[in-house]
Kinemage of the C-alpha trace (Angstrom):
@kinemage 1
@onewidth
@group {chain A} dominant
@subgroup {mainchain}
@vectorlist {calphas} color= white
{ca unk a 1} P 0.007 0.002 -0.001
{ca unk a 2} L 1.009 3.556 -0.675
{ca unk a 3} L -0.216 6.446 1.429
{ca unk a 4} L -0.161 9.914 -0.169
{ca unk a 5} L -0.488 13.180 1.685
{ca unk a 6} L -0.782 16.446 -0.171
{ca unk a 7} L 0.158 19.841 1.240
{ca unk a 8} L 0.819 23.367 0.072
{ca unk a 9} L -2.664 24.415 -0.963
{ca unk a 10} L -4.197 27.682 0.110
{ca unk a 11} L -5.628 30.983 -1.029
{ca unk a 12} L -3.753 33.007 -3.622
{ca unk a 13} L -4.534 35.917 -5.875
{ca unk a 14} L -4.802 35.532 -9.637
{ca unk a 15} L -1.369 35.593 -11.202
{ca unk a 16} L 0.245 34.161 -8.095
{ca unk a 17} L 2.006 30.854 -7.511
{ca unk a 18} L 1.731 27.866 -5.231
{ca unk a 19} L 3.837 24.738 -4.833
{ca unk a 20} L 2.049 21.564 -3.920
{ca unk a 21} L 3.838 18.657 -2.333
{ca unk a 22} L 2.818 15.007 -2.158
{ca unk a 23} L 4.606 12.924 0.454
{ca unk a 24} L 4.411 9.167 -0.006
{ca unk a 25} L 4.823 6.493 2.628
{ca unk a 26} L 4.393 2.736 2.802
{ca unk a 27} L 6.433 2.072 -0.325
{ca unk a 28} L 9.203 3.683 -2.255
{ca unk a 29} L 7.524 5.428 -5.208
{ca unk a 30} L 10.676 5.595 -7.319
{ca unk a 31} L 9.264 2.845 -9.622
{ca unk a 32} L 5.882 4.431 -10.207
{ca unk a 33} L 4.366 7.018 -12.472
{ca unk a 34} L 2.925 9.816 -10.350
{ca unk a 35} L 0.200 12.242 -11.289
{ca unk a 36} L -1.777 15.260 -10.190
{ca unk a 37} L -5.494 15.721 -10.705
{ca unk a 38} L -7.977 18.346 -9.592
{ca unk a 39} L -11.682 18.474 -8.955
{ca unk a 40} L -13.769 21.619 -8.829
{ca unk a 41} L -17.209 21.708 -7.223
{ca unk a 42} L -19.778 20.076 -9.493
{ca unk a 43} L -17.154 18.861 -11.942
{ca unk a 44} L -15.396 15.588 -12.633
{ca unk a 45} L -11.871 14.907 -11.558
{ca unk a 46} L -9.520 16.314 -14.170
{ca unk a 47} L -6.008 15.248 -15.050
{ca unk a 48} L -3.284 17.912 -14.640
{ca unk a 49} L 0.157 16.380 -14.965
{ca unk a 50} L 2.099 13.136 -14.822
{ca unk a 51} L 5.740 12.229 -14.384
{ca unk a 52} L 7.532 8.935 -15.015
{ca unk a 53} L 9.519 7.024 -12.459
{ca unk a 54} L 12.890 8.580 -13.481
{ca unk a 55} L 11.468 12.076 -13.674
{ca unk a 56} L 12.694 12.581 -17.233
{ca unk a 57} L 9.318 12.408 -18.934
{ca unk a 58} L 6.288 14.550 -18.163
{ca unk a 59} L 2.843 15.074 -19.604
{ca unk a 60} L 0.425 17.960 -19.026
{ca unk a 61} L -3.167 18.838 -19.658
{ca unk a 62} L -3.459 21.579 -22.275
{ca unk a 63} L -5.074 23.911 -19.758
{ca unk a 64} L -1.955 23.996 -17.558
{ca unk a 65} L 0.839 23.490 -20.046
{ca unk a 66} L 3.422 26.217 -19.641
{ca unk a 67} L 2.086 27.250 -16.199
{ca unk a 68} L 2.386 24.097 -14.102
{ca unk a 69} L 5.486 21.951 -13.597
{ca unk a 70} L 5.540 18.484 -12.103
{ca unk a 71} L 8.720 17.177 -10.537
{ca unk a 72} L 9.808 14.496 -8.094
{ca unk a 73} L 12.472 13.743 -5.527
{ca unk a 74} L 12.697 9.972 -5.275
{ca unk a 75} L 15.176 10.178 -2.438
{ca unk a 76} L 12.515 11.987 -0.403
{ca unk a 77} L 9.584 9.958 -1.789
{ca unk a 78} L 7.924 13.203 -2.757
{ca unk a 79} L 6.275 14.676 -5.831
{ca unk a 80} L 5.699 18.365 -6.455
{ca unk a 81} L 3.432 20.543 -8.571
{ca unk a 82} L 4.658 24.088 -9.123
{ca unk a 83} L 1.745 26.234 -10.217
{ca unk a 84} L 2.401 29.646 -11.702
{ca unk a 85} L 0.181 32.290 -13.265
{ca unk a 86} L -2.789 30.928 -11.387
{ca unk a 87} L -6.268 31.775 -12.543
{ca unk a 88} L -9.646 31.635 -10.739
{ca unk a 89} L -10.487 28.648 -13.014
{ca unk a 90} L -7.681 26.720 -11.255
{ca unk a 91} L -9.675 26.723 -8.023
{ca unk a 92} L -10.199 23.118 -7.019
{ca unk a 93} L -9.134 20.329 -4.699
{ca unk a 94} L -5.846 18.967 -5.985
{ca unk a 95} L -5.088 15.299 -5.642
{ca unk a 96} L -1.866 13.353 -5.908
{ca unk a 97} L -2.009 9.836 -7.343
{ca unk a 98} L 0.326 6.875 -7.884
{ca unk a 99} L 0.252 4.083 -10.421
{ca unk a 100} L 1.005 0.998 -8.376
{ca unk a 101} L 2.434 -0.963 -11.302
{ca unk a 102} L 6.233 -0.626 -11.374
{ca unk a 103} L 7.746 0.882 -14.518
{ca unk a 104} L 4.382 0.981 -16.289
{ca unk a 105} L 3.757 3.912 -18.595
{ca unk a 106} L -0.042 3.495 -18.788
{ca unk a 107} L -0.702 6.271 -16.285
{ca unk a 108} L 1.286 8.803 -18.318
{ca unk a 109} L -1.751 9.243 -20.508
{ca unk a 110} L -3.682 10.897 -17.695
{ca unk a 111} L -6.498 8.380 -17.257
{ca unk a 112} L -7.649 8.356 -13.653
{ca unk a 113} L -8.421 4.625 -13.701
{ca unk a 114} L -4.725 3.904 -14.331
{ca unk a 115} L -3.850 5.175 -10.861
{ca unk a 116} L -4.112 2.898 -7.877
{ca unk a 117} L -3.463 5.179 -4.927
{ca unk a 118} L -4.877 8.587 -4.129
{ca unk a 119} L -4.303 11.242 -1.508
{ca unk a 120} L -7.021 13.118 0.367
{ca unk a 121} L -6.479 16.315 -1.570
{ca unk a 122} L -5.504 19.918 -0.799
{ca unk a 123} L -7.680 22.925 -1.530
{ca unk a 124} L -6.408 25.584 -3.885
{ca unk a 125} L -8.432 28.768 -4.134
{ca unk a 126} L -7.496 31.509 -6.584
{ca unk a 127} L -9.195 34.867 -6.071
{ca unk a 128} L -9.727 37.383 -8.875
């Protein structure tokens, strides 16, 4: 089992930045694709970004490309999401997720069902 705990959310003005962290425990995540999703009230969970196990391949949703950056520190069992140029439309609960299949690229495509483990989420609110 992998436990994921997100942190770093909060209230920020439009144009500002936040850095989300996802700390994993229970297993070393260095073999897994990791991803970030978000869910706004009344909407479905939406893929944001994914990173492969080595950290040398990333994939982003078009809506955040160029503004968000996913990264990982396998030595610290942690994944990050740097969010810049935030917009009110980015307001949502942000979730970290892990694909529990080692060295499997399936989750890089951003499909939520490819991820086996999820955190509880952290709220991000962007004011206009």
